[in-house]
C-alpha positions in Angstrom: -23.0 -20.9 -21.3 -26.5 -19.8 -22.0 -28.3 -18.0 -19.1 -32.0 -18.3 -18.6 -33.6 -14.9 -18.4 -35.6 -14.2 -15.3 -38.5 -11.8 -15.6 -39.4 -9.8 -12.5 -42.8 -8.3 -12.1 -44.3 -5.7 -9.8 -47.3 -6.4 -7.6 -49.6 -5.0 -10.3 -48.0 -7.2 -13.0 -45.8 -4.8 -14.8 -42.5 -6.2 -16.0 -39.4 -4.7 -14.4 -37.0 -3.8 -17.2 -33.4 -5.2 -17.5 -30.8 -2.5 -17.0 -27.0 -2.3 -17.4 -26.5 -1.2 -13.8 -28.7 -0.9 -10.7 -28.3 0.9 -7.4 -29.4 -1.0 -4.4 -29.0 0.8 -1.0 -26.2 2.8 -2.4 -24.4 -0.2 -3.9 -24.0 -0.1 -7.6 -24.3 -3.5 -9.3 -23.4 -3.9 -12.9 -25.1 -6.5 -15.2 -21.8 -7.7 -16.6 -20.3 -8.3 -13.2 -17.5 -5.7 -13.5 -16.9 -2.9 -11.1 -15.8 -0.1 -13.4 -18.4 2.5 -12.4 -17.9 1.9 -8.7 -14.1 2.3 -9.2 -14.7 5.6 -11.1 -16.9 6.9 -8.4 -14.5 6.0 -5.6 -11.6 7.5 -7.6 -13.6 10.8 -8.0 -14.4 10.8 -4.2 -10.7 10.3 -3.4 -9.7 13.1 -5.8 -12.3 15.4 -4.1 -11.1 14.6 -0.6 -7.5 15.0 -1.7 -8.3 18.5 -2.9 -10.1 19.3 0.4 -7.1 18.0 2.4 -4.7 20.1 0.3 -6.7 23.2 1.1 -7.2 22.6 4.8 -4.1 20.7 5.9 -1.3 22.6 4.2 -2.2 25.9 5.6 0.2 27.3 8.2 -2.3 26.7 11.0 -4.0 23.8 9.2 -5.6 20.6 10.3 -3.3 18.2 12.2 -2.3 14.8 11.0 -4.5 12.8 13.3 -7.6 14.8 12.4 -6.7 14.5 8.7 -6.6 10.7 9.1 -10.0 10.8 10.9 -11.3 12.7 7.9 -10.0 10.0 5.6 -11.5 7.3 7.7 -14.9 9.1 7.6 -15.0 10.1 4.0 -13.0 7.6 2.1 -12.4 4.3 4.0 -16.1 4.2 5.1 -17.3 4.4 1.4 -14.8 1.7 0.3 -15.8 -0.6 3.2 -19.5 0.0 2.4 -19.3 -1.5 -1.1 -16.1 -3.6 -1.1 -17.1 -6.8 0.8 -20.2 -7.3 -1.4 -18.6 -7.2 -4.8 -16.4 -9.7 -6.6 -13.2 -7.8 -7.3 -10.6 -8.6 -10.0 -7.0 -8.5 -9.0 -6.4 -5.3 -11.0 -9.4 -3.6 -9.3 -8.1 -4.5 -5.8 -4.7 -3.1 -6.8 -6.4 0.2 -7.9 -8.3 0.4 -4.5 -5.1 -0.2 -2.6 -3.4 2.5 -4.7 -6.3 5.0 -3.9 -6.0 4.2 -0.1 -2.2 4.7 -0.2 -2.4 7.9 -2.2 -4.8 9.6 0.2 -2.9 8.5 3.3 0.4 9.7 1.9 -1.2 13.1 1.4 -2.6 13.1 4.9 0.7 12.6 6.6 2.5 15.0 4.2 4.5 12.4 2.2 5.2 12.8 -1.5 3.0 10.6 -3.7 6.3 9.0 -4.9 7.1 7.6 -1.4 7.9 3.9 -1.4 4.8 1.7 -0.8 6.9 -0.6 1.5 7.9 2.3 3.7 4.3 3.4 4.0 3.1 -0.1 4.9 5.8 -0.3 7.5 4.2 2.6 9.3 1.1 0.5 9.8 -1.0 3.6 9.4 -3.7 2.0 7.2 -5.0 -1.4 6.1 -5.0 -3.0 2.6 -8.3 -3.6 0.8 -8.1 -7.3 1.6 -7.8 -6.6 5.3 -10.7 -4.1 5.2 -12.9 -6.6 3.4 -12.0 -9.4 5.8 -12.7 -7.1 8.8 -16.1 -6.0 7.5 -17.2 -9.5 6.7 -16.1 -10.8 10.1 -18.0 -8.0 11.8 -21.1 -8.8 9.7 -20.9 -12.5 10.6 -20.5 -11.7 14.3 -23.5 -9.3 14.2 -25.7 -11.8 12.3 -24.8 -14.7 14.7 -26.1 -12.8 17.7 -29.8 -12.9 16.6 -31.9 -15.9 15.8 -32.9 -14.4 12.4 -29.3 -13.7 11.6 -28.2 -17.2 12.5 -31.0 -18.5 10.2 -29.6 -16.4 7.4 -26.0 -17.7 8.0 -27.3 -21.3 8.1 -29.2 -21.1 4.8 -26.4 -19.2 3.0 -25.6 -20.6 -0.4 
């Protein structure tokens, strides 16, 4: 299908160039609609936090489990929830995100990375990416429905 190109202009008439990816309020949007760069950045963030946790949680008098989980909520889950509800994810990308979440939680509670996923899910310690997306969207709809301007946005949604 042929797409009609839309040209955007600034207030003084200059044409805004077309780019492969653009960052809007911290959300990276790619022209082709894939999420490869976001996944790479989230993967790098998780790797950095895992190194941090290994340093501070495995010491003899290191950080306790509950505080480590708080750290993960603050540094990893919050970043995922900031971008996840607003992008269209492929099945493989969602699997990758779930894998990242499981990996960091296993480290936080001192389980080997090879621990069964089913056993980890039975603990109920964390949510899947689909649950996180649904919770964020629900919270957003509730927040918008409380104000007149927000209700207008919801009513005119495409």
